[in-house]
C-alpha positions, 0 to 999 in steps of 0.5 A: 248396829245397836237397835233400841225399842220404839215405844211409840211404834210398838203401841201403834202396832198394838193399836192396829192389832185392836182396830183390826178386830171387827167384833171389837172396833168399829169407827162409828161405835155401831153395836156398843163397839170401840168407837176409838183407839188412841196412842197416848195418855188422854188430853183432857185435864181430868184424864178422860176424853168425851169419846165413848167408848175408847181405849188408850194405849200409854206407857206404865211406870216403871216403863222399861227394866233392862238387863243383859241377856246373855254373856258377852262374847267376841270383841270387847267392843261388842255389846251384850244382848239387852232383854227389855221388860217393859209395860203399858197400860191399855185403858178401855173407858165407857160412860155409864148410863147404868152401872150394871150395863156398863160393868157388862159392856166392860167385861166384853171389852176386856175379854176382846182386849186380851183375847185379840192381843194374846192371839198375836202375843209377838204383835206380828199383825201379819208382818214380823214379830215386834217383841219376843212376847207379851201378856197381861199382867193386871187389870184394875177398875177405875170410876171417875166423872166427867162433866158431872157423868159417871165414868167406868173403866179398866186399866189393863197392864201389859207386860212385853219382852224383847231382846235387842243387840 
């Protein structure tokens, strides 16, 4: 039976891993922790929603590259294993009360997000591996305004791999 990737399930697994880190996440936002982790792109027309601090896990562009992972063996009806290399954007945003304080907060969030995901690079979250491996690829800064208030954030591009048959 052919198995293809379920991108939504993989992003949900990343969400569960991030929400499982009590140092990073608290639904009430206590002690300046992340209040919300969302799968999918923000719904607000300006690209941001009004909950701070927040993480979005969304598709990157290009989303996926598929190559043959090995040589075809066996019958001509067999499909060769496929190597999927794909990327997600992990967007963390914070509202700016003071630029220096917000930058420091974002530095802390970035560190915690990366440490959390690197510690579980196969996205097991206590179960079976969901991917063969993952790692951060780039981190970009962004600044924006929402309802006249300054917003700062980071966009972490996360690279993942998985071989399917």
